Structures are given as structure tokens and as C-alpha cells.
N, C-alpha and C positions, 0 to 999 in steps of 0.2 A: 221631251222626258231622256234620261240616259235607258237603255236598254238592255245593257249591254251586263253578262253575268261573268262573273272572276274565279277562274280556277283555282283553290284552296288546297286538294289533298285529292291524290287520285291512286285509285288502286283496281290492278287488272286480277279479275274472277275469272278469266278462262282466255288463253292466248292459243290459236289453232292455227291449222293450215290456211284456211280461207278468211275468217275472220276470229280476232280480239273482241274479249269482252271487257270495260270497265264501271269502276263504278266512285265519281268523284262526287268531289263536296263544293259545292258552287257559292260562290259570297252574290247576291242578289240585289238589283237595284236599290231595295229598299233596307239596305242593312241586316237581313235576316241571310240564314243559310238554306239550302235545297239538295237533297240527292241528287243526281243525274248518269241517268244508266247509258252508257255509247258503246254502240259499237263498229269498231275500227274497221274497214274495210279500202283496200289498195284502189280500187276504184273498175268503172268498166268501160266500154263502149259500144253502141250498136249501130248498126249501118243499115238507113234505108236507103236499098240498092233498087234503081229502075231502069227495064228493059226499054230496049226501042219500039218495045209493043205497050209501054206505059204498065207493065205489069210490075208490083213487087215480088223482089224473091222472100221468100218466108220460110219459115223453118218450123218444123213440129217436134214437140221434144217433153219427153217426161219431166216433170217439175215435182221434186219429192217434196217439198213442204207445203204441196197444194193436194199432191197425190191426185193428178191429172195430167194430160197431155194439153199443153199449152202451143197456140200459134203465136209466133213471134218472129221479128226482124234477126238475124243473125245478131249475134251481140259475145263478149265474152270479157272476161275477170282480165286485168294490166298483170302480168307477170309481178310487177314489183310497182311501189309508187311511183315510182321516177320513170319508168317505161313511157315511152313516146304515145299520146293517145291515138294518134291518126297512125301510127306502125301498128299500135296492136289494132286496131279498126280492120286495115290491110289484111293482117292474117287472119282475123277471126272470121271475115269474108268468104278467102279464101280457102280455109278449113272448111268453114262448114257447108260454103253454095257450090265452089270451084269456080266462082266470079273474084277478077282483079276488072279495076273500073281506070280507065284514063281520067274521069274526073270524079272526084270526091270532093266536097264541101261540107263545111261545118254548121252544123243545126243548131247547137247551144249545146249547155249543162245543162243536168236534172238532177235534183237531188231528189232520191226516190221517197224517202220518208226522212224529213228532217229533225221529228221530234226524238229521235233517239240512234240513226244510221249516220256515220260519219260519208256515207261510199255518196261518190259523183259518176254520174253515166255520163261519159264525151259522145255526143250524138252526131250522126254524119248521114251526108247521103252521098251518093253514088251515080252516077253516068257512062255510058259509051262505058257498058261492060264487053267483055269478052268471057269465054269459058272452060275450064279445064276442068282438073279431075279434085273432086273433095280429099280431105286429109284429117277430121275430124280427129279429137285427142281420143283415147282408147278407152275412157270410161264415158263416149257423150256418143249417144245411142239418137238418131232423127232423119226426118224427111223433109225433102226441101218441095216445096211448093212454089210455081207462080200465080200470084192472084192479080187483076185490074184493081189499078188504085182507087176508081170509083168503086169498086167490091166491098175492097178494102174497108175504103170509109164506111162506106153502111156497114161494115161489121162491126167496126168500132163506135159510130153510131147507136147500135143496137142493142149493145153491151156484152156479144161476141167474144169479142177481140178485150181480155182485163188486163192486158200485161201492159205497163204505165208508158213503158218505151219506148214500144210500138206505138203507142196510141198519138204522143207525143212527137214522136217522127215522122209518123206516116202524114200525121196533121197538116205539120209544118212543109213536106218535101210538096203536098197538095198546092196548099196556099201558093210557094214557090211556082211549080209549074201552071197554075191558074195564074198568073201574074206576068208569067213569059220569061222567067229568072232564068227555069232550068229547061 
């Protein structure tokens, strides 16, 4: 069965600094049409950085949409849709934690909510870390923590860590570490 939908019309409802919102009319596989609302986003990166003591670098920060402080791995938005994700990951790790890694490796792409958001998050792992000063963005306030990998997995499994990119990247990192690949 053909599952593809074809865009017939598109209208921007909002264009912002971080996201755009558009409403499309789409032709469905059965020949009927439907409205689709799409949030456009340039994408982002996250880095699950593992210290030589098997601790993961984490950041605590207030996340406005949820009105709560969230514990998550370092992450950030690409400056533009053509920015190299690896370079963005290197920048975000340094800005938020002060860490640089000799070994960065790709953990895959994450579609955070494919029903309406076009965002892609590129996930990376990092090892062989060295530390310097942090340099967060001027509107970014966060605390850095180091949490043992096993403890972090327990926090994910108990539901304490709610952030999807953190759950996915950390579990992939643990899988690779358990297999002896990192």
C-alpha cells in the first residue's frame, strides 16, 4: 500500500526566531485531502559525554514549556539548518559543561514528535574528556552534574528522567559500553 501524502497547499501561520508554523493541505493515499499542521525547526544536537569514572555529564535547567527544572544531557539548537551537527555538538558540550572530547561518535537521529514537528536531533556520544570553562548563552542558566551511568539508567527507568533525547542517547551509550565498543 502506498502510504505517502503529497503537499497540495501550504500557508505559514507564524514565523519566529526558533520555529515556524505552517498549515498544509495534503493529498492522502485514498485520494481525499486533510489538513496538516507542521512546526519547522532547524534541528538540534545532544551529547552523552562519559567521564573516565563512568559518569555522564548532565545539565539542570528550567524548561519554560513544562514550568520545571529538567535534568538532561547537554544539547542545543543548530544555528541554521545547514550547520554541521557534529560541530554544533562540540560547541554545545563546551558551552554548557566546559568539556571537550577527543572521541565523539554518532549515536543516531531522533525524531522527537513526528506527528507535527519536523525537528531532527542528532545524538552523539563522547569520551576521553578534558575540562575548561563553560560559556553558556546569555539567556541560558544551568547547573552541571556528573551522574554515574548506572544511576542515570535507573533514573530513566523509574521515570525521573523525562527528556526523550536523554533517555535515548544514554541508553544507547550504556549499550555500547556494555558491549565493550567504547
